C-alpha positions in Angstrom: -1.1 -12.8 -1.5 -1.1 -16.4 -1.7 -1.7 -18.3 -5.3 -3.0 -21.5 -4.9 -3.1 -22.3 -8.8 -3.3 -20.3 -12.1 -6.8 -19.3 -11.6 -7.0 -18.0 -7.9 -5.2 -16.1 -6.2 -6.0 -15.3 -2.4 -5.3 -13.2 0.5 -5.7 -14.1 4.0 -7.8 -11.9 6.3 -8.2 -11.7 9.7 -11.5 -10.3 10.9 -13.2 -9.9 14.6 -16.9 -10.6 15.0 -19.2 -11.2 17.4 -19.2 -14.9 19.0 -23.2 -15.2 18.5 -22.3 -14.1 14.6 -18.7 -16.1 13.9 -21.4 -19.2 15.9 -23.9 -18.9 13.6 -22.1 -18.3 10.5 -19.6 -21.5 11.4 -23.1 -23.1 11.6 -24.7 -22.0 8.2 -21.6 -22.9 7.1 -21.7 -26.9 7.3 -25.1 -26.6 7.3 -24.3 -25.8 3.4 -21.3 -28.1 3.8 -18.7 -25.3 2.9 -15.7 -24.3 4.5 -15.9 -21.6 6.6 -13.6 -19.5 3.7 -16.1 -20.6 0.7 -19.0 -19.2 2.8 -17.8 -15.8 4.0 -16.9 -15.3 0.6 -19.9 -16.1 -0.9 -21.5 -13.7 1.6 -19.1 -11.0 0.5 -19.8 -11.4 -3.1 -23.2 -11.4 -2.6 -23.7 -8.1 -0.5 -21.0 -6.5 -3.4 -23.3 -7.6 -6.0 -26.4 -6.1 -3.6 -24.5 -2.4 -3.7 -23.6 -2.5 -7.6 -27.3 -3.2 -8.1 -28.0 -0.2 -5.4 -26.1 2.0 -7.5 -27.5 1.2 -10.7 -31.3 1.9 -8.8 -29.6 5.0 -7.6 -28.2 5.8 -11.2 -31.9 5.0 -12.7 -33.8 6.9 -10.5 -31.2 9.8 -11.0 -32.4 9.8 -14.5 -36.0 8.9 -14.5 -37.2 9.8 -11.6 -38.1 7.8 -8.3 -40.0 4.3 -8.9 -43.9 4.8 -8.2 -45.5 2.7 -5.3 -46.9 0.8 -8.6 -43.7 0.2 -9.9 -42.2 -1.1 -6.6 -45.6 -3.2 -5.7 -45.4 -4.6 -9.7 -41.8 -5.2 -9.1 -42.5 -7.5 -6.2 -45.1 -9.7 -7.7 -42.5 -10.4 -10.4 -40.0 -11.5 -7.7 -43.1 -13.2 -6.1 -42.9 -14.2 -1.9 
């Protein structure tokens, strides 16, 4: 692990992804004015947050039962398109 400053320790990873996906990711990072590492780190954080939310929903449904169609529709309406 490398340490660039007192607040952030970083670790270099090597990953393999499909060529088309790699091109799309590079293009997206450039469009968002981010370097590739920052863009991928943000994507990983979002994925981890989604997993955390999924776990919260699963726990809630275990305790209270599955959400009804009406509850899901109401939630979707609040979130918007």
